A tleap script that builds the chain and sets N, CA, C and O, in Angstrom:
source leaprc.protein.ff14SB
mol = sequence {
  NMET GLN ASN THR ASN ASN PRO GLU VAL GLN
  ARG VAL PHE GLU TRP PHE LEU GLY PHE ILE
  LYS PRO ALA GLU TRP ARG THR ARG LYS GLU
  ALA ILE GLU LYS HIE LEU GLY TYR ILE HIE
  THR ARG LYS ASN CYS ARG GLU LYS ALA ARG
  ASN TYR GLU SER ILE SER PHE GLN SER ASP
  LYS ILE GLY TRP TYR LEU TYR LEU THR GLU
  MET ILE LEU THR ASP PRO THR LYS TYR GLU
  PRO ILE GLN CYS ALA ARG VAL VAL PRO ILE
  PHE GLU ARG LEU ALA ARG ARG PRO ASP LYS
  CARG
}
set mol.1.N position { 0.821 -1.193 -0.059 }
set mol.1.CA position { -0.094 0.018 0.014 }
set mol.1.C position { 0.878 1.234 0.017 }
set mol.1.O position { 1.214 1.792 1.062 }
set mol.2.N position { 1.277 1.582 -1.128 }
set mol.2.CA position { 2.188 2.681 -1.222 }
set mol.2.C position { 1.358 3.973 -1.599 }
set mol.2.O position { 0.962 4.063 -2.761 }
set mol.3.N position { 1.075 4.949 -0.727 }
set mol.3.CA position { 0.441 6.220 -0.872 }
set mol.3.C position { 1.095 7.272 -0.273 }
set mol.3.O position { 1.105 7.369 0.954 }
set mol.4.N position { 1.631 8.053 -0.969 }
set mol.4.CA position { 2.415 9.077 -0.681 }
set mol.4.C position { 1.683 10.343 -0.485 }
set mol.4.O position { 2.239 11.313 0.030 }
set mol.5.N position { 0.440 10.371 -0.883 }
set mol.5.CA position { -0.421 11.530 -0.765 }
set mol.5.C position { -1.594 11.226 0.126 }
set mol.5.O position { -2.684 11.034 -0.413 }
set mol.6.N position { -1.488 11.166 1.377 }
set mol.6.CA position { -2.513 10.784 2.117 }
set mol.6.C position { -2.674 11.748 3.396 }
set mol.6.O position { -2.047 11.567 4.440 }
set mol.7.N position { -3.597 12.800 3.187 }
set mol.7.CA position { -3.510 13.859 4.173 }
set mol.7.C position { -4.002 13.421 5.572 }
set mol.7.O position { -3.686 14.057 6.578 }
set mol.8.N position { -4.772 12.335 5.611 }
set mol.8.CA position { -5.304 11.891 6.906 }
set mol.8.C position { -4.164 11.263 7.737 }
set mol.8.O position { -3.963 11.553 8.916 }
set mol.9.N position { -3.404 10.339 6.994 }
set mol.9.CA position { -2.303 9.723 7.636 }
set mol.9.C position { -1.182 10.807 8.054 }
set mol.9.O position { -0.544 10.752 9.105 }
set mol.10.N position { -1.061 11.687 7.175 }
set mol.10.CA position { -0.134 12.881 7.469 }
set mol.10.C position { -0.465 13.558 8.730 }
set mol.10.O position { 0.430 13.874 9.514 }
set mol.11.N position { -1.841 13.823 8.995 }
set mol.11.CA position { -2.399 14.531 9.954 }
set mol.11.C position { -2.126 14.076 11.368 }
set mol.11.O position { -1.803 14.757 12.341 }
set mol.12.N position { -2.351 12.614 11.257 }
set mol.12.CA position { -2.092 11.798 12.634 }
set mol.12.C position { -0.619 11.697 12.837 }
set mol.12.O position { -0.171 11.711 13.983 }
set mol.13.N position { 0.091 11.605 11.898 }
set mol.13.CA position { 1.639 11.473 11.883 }
set mol.13.C position { 2.067 12.849 12.567 }
set mol.13.O position { 2.719 12.781 13.610 }
set mol.14.N position { 1.775 13.944 12.099 }
set mol.14.CA position { 2.075 15.249 12.607 }
set mol.14.C position { 1.582 15.347 14.080 }
set mol.14.O position { 2.245 15.894 14.961 }
set mol.15.N position { 0.481 14.828 14.256 }
set mol.15.CA position { -0.123 14.925 15.741 }
set mol.15.C position { 0.739 14.150 16.759 }
set mol.15.O position { 0.935 14.578 17.897 }
set mol.16.N position { 1.242 12.997 16.297 }
set mol.16.CA position { 2.266 12.218 17.090 }
set mol.16.C position { 3.570 12.973 17.339 }
set mol.16.O position { 4.061 13.097 18.461 }
set mol.17.N position { 4.137 13.506 16.135 }
set mol.17.CA position { 5.270 14.345 16.397 }
set mol.17.C position { 5.167 15.533 17.240 }
set mol.17.O position { 6.167 16.056 17.732 }
set mol.18.N position { 3.947 15.987 17.425 }
set mol.18.CA position { 3.982 17.079 18.314 }
set mol.18.C position { 4.285 16.691 19.733 }
set mol.18.O position { 4.542 17.605 20.516 }
set mol.19.N position { 4.288 15.515 20.140 }
set mol.19.CA position { 4.748 15.127 21.472 }
set mol.19.C position { 6.381 14.904 21.604 }
set mol.19.O position { 6.933 14.506 22.630 }
set mol.20.N position { 6.990 15.209 20.468 }
set mol.20.CA position { 8.423 14.817 20.468 }
set mol.20.C position { 9.148 16.126 20.066 }
set mol.20.O position { 8.570 16.849 19.255 }
set mol.21.N position { 10.303 16.490 20.529 }
set mol.21.CA position { 11.189 17.580 20.197 }
set mol.21.C position { 11.763 17.245 18.671 }
set mol.21.O position { 12.152 16.111 18.393 }
set mol.22.N position { 11.777 18.140 17.881 }
set mol.22.CA position { 12.515 17.752 16.590 }
set mol.22.C position { 13.804 17.241 16.669 }
set mol.22.O position { 14.090 16.384 15.834 }
set mol.23.N position { 14.644 17.566 17.474 }
set mol.23.CA position { 15.950 17.163 17.762 }
set mol.23.C position { 15.981 15.667 18.366 }
set mol.23.O position { 16.943 14.931 18.146 }
set mol.24.N position { 14.938 15.283 19.095 }
set mol.24.CA position { 14.815 13.891 19.652 }
set mol.24.C position { 14.359 13.047 18.589 }
set mol.24.O position { 14.655 11.853 18.562 }
set mol.25.N position { 13.474 13.740 17.486 }
set mol.25.CA position { 13.177 12.672 16.537 }
set mol.25.C position { 14.198 12.456 15.693 }
set mol.25.O position { 14.362 11.294 15.323 }
set mol.26.N position { 15.068 13.450 15.219 }
set mol.26.CA position { 16.172 13.260 14.312 }
set mol.26.C position { 17.119 12.279 14.900 }
set mol.26.O position { 17.639 11.426 14.180 }
set mol.27.N position { 17.392 12.361 16.276 }
set mol.27.CA position { 18.136 11.135 16.888 }
set mol.27.C position { 17.547 9.888 16.894 }
set mol.27.O position { 18.329 8.938 16.856 }
set mol.28.N position { 16.223 9.623 16.938 }
set mol.28.CA position { 15.582 8.416 16.993 }
set mol.28.C position { 15.610 7.893 15.631 }
set mol.28.O position { 15.875 6.695 15.533 }
set mol.29.N position { 15.367 8.616 14.454 }
set mol.29.CA position { 15.428 8.172 13.100 }
set mol.29.C position { 16.773 7.840 12.713 }
set mol.29.O position { 16.944 6.810 12.061 }
set mol.30.N position { 17.854 8.641 13.055 }
set mol.30.CA position { 19.302 8.213 13.008 }
set mol.30.C position { 19.471 6.783 13.486 }
set mol.30.O position { 19.964 5.952 12.724 }
set mol.31.N position { 19.089 6.461 14.697 }
set mol.31.CA position { 19.221 5.072 15.416 }
set mol.31.C position { 18.556 4.161 14.483 }
set mol.31.O position { 19.206 3.180 14.123 }
set mol.32.N position { 17.271 4.333 13.993 }
set mol.32.CA position { 16.588 3.598 13.167 }
set mol.32.C position { 17.350 3.296 11.835 }
set mol.32.O position { 17.545 2.140 11.459 }
set mol.33.N position { 17.720 4.267 11.224 }
set mol.33.CA position { 18.457 4.038 10.016 }
set mol.33.C position { 19.800 3.579 10.114 }
set mol.33.O position { 20.275 3.071 9.098 }
set mol.34.N position { 20.528 3.661 11.168 }
set mol.34.CA position { 21.783 2.839 11.544 }
set mol.34.C position { 21.445 1.525 11.624 }
set mol.34.O position { 22.200 0.751 11.035 }
set mol.35.N position { 20.365 0.997 12.288 }
set mol.35.CA position { 19.914 -0.265 12.319 }
set mol.35.C position { 19.763 -0.791 11.114 }
set mol.35.O position { 20.394 -1.812 10.842 }
set mol.36.N position { 18.896 -0.196 10.158 }
set mol.36.CA position { 18.480 -0.663 8.838 }
set mol.36.C position { 19.963 -0.888 8.018 }
set mol.36.O position { 20.210 -1.854 7.297 }
set mol.37.N position { 20.869 0.227 8.307 }
set mol.37.CA position { 21.908 0.064 7.327 }
set mol.37.C position { 22.809 -1.228 7.814 }
set mol.37.O position { 23.510 -1.838 7.007 }
set mol.38.N position { 22.733 -1.565 9.114 }
set mol.38.CA position { 23.549 -2.778 9.371 }
set mol.38.C position { 22.794 -3.968 8.923 }
set mol.38.O position { 23.452 -4.869 8.404 }
set mol.39.N position { 21.455 -4.119 9.048 }
set mol.39.CA position { 20.752 -5.139 8.477 }
set mol.39.C position { 20.871 -5.361 7.087 }
set mol.39.O position { 20.844 -6.517 6.663 }
set mol.40.N position { 21.004 -4.355 6.292 }
set mol.40.CA position { 21.190 -4.353 4.918 }
set mol.40.C position { 22.588 -4.272 4.324 }
set mol.40.O position { 22.749 -4.100 3.116 }
set mol.41.N position { 23.630 -4.401 5.209 }
set mol.41.CA position { 24.984 -4.496 4.908 }
set mol.41.C position { 25.394 -5.925 4.431 }
set mol.41.O position { 25.074 -6.920 5.082 }
set mol.42.N position { 26.062 -5.989 3.355 }
set mol.42.CA position { 26.641 -7.214 2.851 }
set mol.42.C position { 27.537 -7.918 3.920 }
set mol.42.O position { 28.506 -7.272 4.316 }
set mol.43.N position { 27.347 -9.057 4.387 }
set mol.43.CA position { 28.028 -9.957 5.375 }
set mol.43.C position { 29.097 -10.458 4.604 }
set mol.43.O position { 28.961 -10.758 3.418 }
set mol.44.N position { 30.460 -10.591 5.406 }
set mol.44.CA position { 31.480 -11.178 4.994 }
set mol.44.C position { 31.780 -12.587 5.098 }
set mol.44.O position { 32.805 -13.085 4.631 }
set mol.45.N position { 30.809 -13.279 5.763 }
set mol.45.CA position { 30.943 -14.731 6.116 }
set mol.45.C position { 29.636 -15.202 6.360 }
set mol.45.O position { 28.694 -14.504 6.737 }
set mol.46.N position { 29.614 -16.491 6.117 }
set mol.46.CA position { 28.318 -17.389 6.179 }
set mol.46.C position { 27.643 -17.148 7.591 }
set mol.46.O position { 26.431 -16.952 7.683 }
set mol.47.N position { 28.413 -17.171 8.588 }
set mol.47.CA position { 27.692 -17.206 9.844 }
set mol.47.C position { 26.971 -15.751 10.206 }
set mol.47.O position { 25.926 -15.575 10.834 }
set mol.48.N position { 27.695 -14.946 9.721 }
set mol.48.CA position { 26.999 -13.663 9.838 }
set mol.48.C position { 25.845 -13.457 8.870 }
set mol.48.O position { 24.825 -12.885 9.255 }
set mol.49.N position { 25.971 -13.895 7.650 }
set mol.49.CA position { 24.875 -13.875 6.667 }
set mol.49.C position { 23.652 -14.490 7.311 }
set mol.49.O position { 22.552 -14.005 7.049 }
set mol.50.N position { 23.757 -15.509 8.124 }
set mol.50.CA position { 22.706 -16.315 8.566 }
set mol.50.C position { 21.993 -15.653 9.815 }
set mol.50.O position { 21.044 -16.235 10.340 }
set mol.51.N position { 22.414 -14.530 10.253 }
set mol.51.CA position { 21.831 -13.901 11.407 }
set mol.51.C position { 20.449 -13.280 10.929 }
set mol.51.O position { 20.334 -12.275 10.227 }
set mol.52.N position { 19.570 -13.950 11.364 }
set mol.52.CA position { 18.177 -13.652 11.027 }
set mol.52.C position { 17.517 -12.522 11.867 }
set mol.52.O position { 16.416 -12.653 12.401 }
set mol.53.N position { 18.304 -11.366 11.941 }
set mol.53.CA position { 17.584 -10.353 12.753 }
set mol.53.C position { 16.500 -9.669 12.074 }
set mol.53.O position { 16.396 -9.525 10.856 }
set mol.54.N position { 15.624 -9.219 13.057 }
set mol.54.CA position { 14.329 -8.540 12.510 }
set mol.54.C position { 14.782 -7.164 11.986 }
set mol.54.O position { 15.624 -6.425 12.496 }
set mol.55.N position { 14.031 -6.956 10.827 }
set mol.55.CA position { 14.301 -5.524 10.402 }
set mol.55.C position { 13.606 -4.547 11.206 }
set mol.55.O position { 14.024 -3.390 11.241 }
set mol.56.N position { 12.552 -4.914 11.874 }
set mol.56.CA position { 11.868 -4.113 12.874 }
set mol.56.C position { 12.829 -3.692 14.068 }
set mol.56.O position { 13.618 -4.402 14.691 }
set mol.57.N position { 12.517 -2.215 14.227 }
set mol.57.CA position { 13.445 -1.680 15.331 }
set mol.57.C position { 12.767 -1.870 16.824 }
set mol.57.O position { 11.904 -1.144 17.316 }
set mol.58.N position { 13.299 -2.875 17.338 }
set mol.58.CA position { 12.681 -3.392 18.623 }
set mol.58.C position { 12.765 -2.508 19.741 }
set mol.58.O position { 11.811 -2.505 20.519 }
set mol.59.N position { 13.795 -1.714 19.971 }
set mol.59.CA position { 14.080 -0.890 21.061 }
set mol.59.C position { 13.376 0.424 21.191 }
set mol.59.O position { 13.547 1.121 22.191 }
set mol.60.N position { 12.556 0.801 20.165 }
set mol.60.CA position { 11.742 2.065 19.914 }
set mol.60.C position { 10.599 1.699 18.993 }
set mol.60.O position { 10.592 2.118 17.835 }
set mol.61.N position { 9.633 0.931 19.468 }
set mol.61.CA position { 8.484 0.512 18.597 }
set mol.61.C position { 7.819 1.537 18.158 }
set mol.61.O position { 7.495 1.510 16.970 }
set mol.62.N position { 7.445 2.688 18.971 }
set mol.62.CA position { 6.612 3.736 18.368 }
set mol.62.C position { 7.382 4.545 17.436 }
set mol.62.O position { 6.799 4.987 16.445 }
set mol.63.N position { 8.906 4.858 17.666 }
set mol.63.CA position { 9.724 5.402 16.729 }
set mol.63.C position { 9.860 4.711 15.389 }
set mol.63.O position { 10.124 5.275 14.327 }
set mol.64.N position { 9.632 3.335 15.584 }
set mol.64.CA position { 9.729 2.540 14.308 }
set mol.64.C position { 8.400 2.688 13.514 }
set mol.64.O position { 8.455 2.661 12.285 }
set mol.65.N position { 7.241 2.838 14.135 }
set mol.65.CA position { 6.073 2.947 13.569 }
set mol.65.C position { 5.962 4.444 12.785 }
set mol.65.O position { 5.503 4.679 11.667 }
set mol.66.N position { 6.477 5.255 13.654 }
set mol.66.CA position { 6.539 6.690 13.150 }
set mol.66.C position { 7.448 6.787 11.775 }
set mol.66.O position { 7.105 7.333 10.726 }
set mol.67.N position { 8.664 6.131 12.042 }
set mol.67.CA position { 9.637 6.150 10.876 }
set mol.67.C position { 8.851 5.607 9.576 }
set mol.67.O position { 8.747 6.247 8.530 }
set mol.68.N position { 8.363 4.438 9.789 }
set mol.68.CA position { 7.630 3.801 8.567 }
set mol.68.C position { 6.584 4.785 7.925 }
set mol.68.O position { 6.517 4.981 6.711 }
set mol.69.N position { 5.746 5.405 8.894 }
set mol.69.CA position { 4.744 6.184 8.437 }
set mol.69.C position { 5.416 7.435 7.730 }
set mol.69.O position { 4.969 7.938 6.699 }
set mol.70.N position { 6.422 7.832 8.334 }
set mol.70.CA position { 6.917 9.196 7.633 }
set mol.70.C position { 7.567 8.701 6.221 }
set mol.70.O position { 7.353 9.404 5.234 }
set mol.71.N position { 8.304 7.591 6.094 }
set mol.71.CA position { 8.803 7.147 4.905 }
set mol.71.C position { 7.800 6.882 3.891 }
set mol.71.O position { 8.110 7.146 2.730 }
set mol.72.N position { 6.628 6.395 4.137 }
set mol.72.CA position { 5.546 6.194 3.145 }
set mol.72.C position { 5.057 7.462 2.594 }
set mol.72.O position { 4.608 7.515 1.449 }
set mol.73.N position { 5.131 8.563 3.424 }
set mol.73.CA position { 4.583 9.919 3.069 }
set mol.73.C position { 5.547 10.712 2.406 }
set mol.73.O position { 5.199 11.517 1.542 }
set mol.74.N position { 6.934 10.530 2.792 }
set mol.74.CA position { 7.857 11.469 2.368 }
set mol.74.C position { 9.040 10.683 1.407 }
set mol.74.O position { 9.593 11.333 0.520 }
set mol.75.N position { 9.333 9.491 1.598 }
set mol.75.CA position { 10.530 8.987 0.954 }
set mol.75.C position { 10.121 7.595 0.467 }
set mol.75.O position { 10.733 6.700 1.050 }
set mol.76.N position { 9.300 7.215 -0.392 }
set mol.76.CA position { 9.046 5.960 -0.795 }
set mol.76.C position { 10.175 5.030 -1.313 }
set mol.76.O position { 9.944 3.838 -1.518 }
set mol.77.N position { 11.139 5.464 -1.479 }
set mol.77.CA position { 12.330 4.518 -1.579 }
set mol.77.C position { 12.829 3.826 -0.217 }
set mol.77.O position { 13.495 2.794 -0.302 }
set mol.78.N position { 12.591 4.249 0.747 }
set mol.78.CA position { 12.733 3.690 2.051 }
set mol.78.C position { 11.501 3.097 2.558 }
set mol.78.O position { 11.477 2.664 3.710 }
set mol.79.N position { 10.502 3.040 1.821 }
set mol.79.CA position { 9.217 2.368 2.069 }
set mol.79.C position { 9.405 0.811 2.303 }
set mol.79.O position { 10.003 0.168 1.441 }
set mol.80.N position { 8.972 0.255 3.307 }
set mol.80.CA position { 9.022 -1.122 3.637 }
set mol.80.C position { 7.625 -1.824 3.582 }
set mol.80.O position { 6.885 -1.754 4.563 }
set mol.81.N position { 7.299 -2.414 2.596 }
set mol.81.CA position { 5.797 -2.745 2.367 }
set mol.81.C position { 5.415 -3.696 3.375 }
set mol.81.O position { 4.374 -3.425 3.973 }
set mol.82.N position { 6.122 -4.925 3.755 }
set mol.82.CA position { 5.524 -5.648 4.686 }
set mol.82.C position { 5.431 -5.000 6.296 }
set mol.82.O position { 4.505 -5.251 7.068 }
set mol.83.N position { 6.315 -4.330 6.532 }
set mol.83.CA position { 6.143 -3.616 7.923 }
set mol.83.C position { 4.983 -2.518 7.770 }
set mol.83.O position { 4.086 -2.479 8.612 }
set mol.84.N position { 5.004 -1.769 6.859 }
set mol.84.CA position { 3.990 -0.831 6.521 }
set mol.84.C position { 2.658 -1.270 6.484 }
set mol.84.O position { 1.734 -0.560 6.882 }
set mol.85.N position { 2.489 -2.522 5.980 }
set mol.85.CA position { 1.130 -3.015 5.827 }
set mol.85.C position { 0.475 -3.350 7.211 }
set mol.85.O position { -0.722 -3.618 7.306 }
set mol.86.N position { 1.246 -3.323 8.170 }
set mol.86.CA position { 0.738 -3.498 9.562 }
set mol.86.C position { 0.535 -2.139 10.137 }
set mol.86.O position { -0.462 -1.950 10.833 }
set mol.87.N position { 1.449 -1.095 9.896 }
set mol.87.CA position { 1.421 0.030 10.637 }
set mol.87.C position { 0.533 1.190 9.922 }
set mol.87.O position { -0.212 1.924 10.571 }
set mol.88.N position { 0.666 1.258 8.757 }
set mol.88.CA position { -0.132 2.417 8.146 }
set mol.88.C position { -1.685 2.306 8.357 }
set mol.88.O position { -2.302 3.352 8.554 }
set mol.89.N position { -2.350 1.124 8.328 }
set mol.89.CA position { -3.682 1.059 8.670 }
set mol.89.C position { -4.136 1.552 9.965 }
set mol.89.O position { -5.252 2.046 10.124 }
set mol.90.N position { -3.166 1.401 11.002 }
set mol.90.CA position { -3.369 1.954 12.431 }
set mol.90.C position { -3.528 3.335 12.250 }
set mol.90.O position { -4.454 3.881 12.849 }
set mol.91.N position { -2.690 4.086 11.433 }
set mol.91.CA position { -2.701 5.578 11.324 }
set mol.91.C position { -3.996 5.887 10.687 }
set mol.91.O position { -4.671 6.819 11.124 }
set mol.92.N position { -4.456 5.061 9.527 }
set mol.92.CA position { -5.558 5.435 8.925 }
set mol.92.C position { -6.846 5.327 9.884 }
set mol.92.O position { -7.742 6.170 9.853 }
set mol.93.N position { -6.853 4.287 10.678 }
set mol.93.CA position { -8.013 4.200 11.687 }
set mol.93.C position { -7.955 5.229 12.674 }
set mol.93.O position { -9.022 5.631 13.140 }
set mol.94.N position { -6.804 5.751 13.093 }
set mol.94.CA position { -6.815 6.836 13.859 }
set mol.94.C position { -7.374 8.168 13.273 }
set mol.94.O position { -8.028 8.999 13.904 }
set mol.95.N position { -7.036 8.229 12.062 }
set mol.95.CA position { -7.529 9.442 11.351 }
set mol.95.C position { -9.215 9.447 11.300 }
set mol.95.O position { -9.831 10.510 11.225 }
set mol.96.N position { -9.797 8.320 11.342 }
set mol.96.CA position { -11.214 8.169 11.227 }
set mol.96.C position { -11.951 8.401 12.628 }
set mol.96.O position { -13.174 8.467 12.752 }
set mol.97.N position { -11.071 8.508 13.604 }
set mol.97.CA position { -11.676 8.623 15.057 }
set mol.97.C position { -12.588 9.747 15.191 }
set mol.97.O position { -12.280 10.807 14.648 }
set mol.98.N position { -13.855 9.633 15.956 }
set mol.98.CA position { -14.536 10.824 15.893 }
set mol.98.C position { -14.185 12.312 16.399 }
set mol.98.O position { -14.620 13.387 15.987 }
set mol.99.N position { -13.194 12.015 17.497 }
set mol.99.CA position { -12.505 13.340 17.998 }
set mol.99.C position { -11.615 13.960 16.993 }
set mol.99.O position { -11.242 15.109 17.230 }
set mol.100.N position { -11.197 13.354 15.856 }
set mol.100.CA position { -10.467 13.813 14.740 }
set mol.100.C position { -9.039 14.552 15.303 }
set mol.100.O position { -8.875 15.766 15.183 }
set mol.101.N position { -8.151 13.769 15.854 }
set mol.101.CA position { -6.866 14.273 16.315 }
set mol.101.C position { -6.367 15.212 15.296 }
set mol.101.O position { -5.285 15.778 15.456 }
savepdb mol mol.pdb
quit
């Protein structure tokens, strides 16, 4: 579900970011991107290549969800369809809440 023009998801994403200082969000995104860089780095031996680590960023789950949502909205080249298939519908559902965050 690649949709880079979704104002409802954008609105909920921005609402969540309202609780995080911009510098903190940058730091959290950098940690996630460092993790992704490690996961996608070519391994130089069979043992390291067989390390089946999750692409998901386990130590900051909400940061991971926000990161995926931001990528689908702003940088589709970093879009991860399997992970986003679980996350973006949550943001879409939140956008339909009666109190309209």
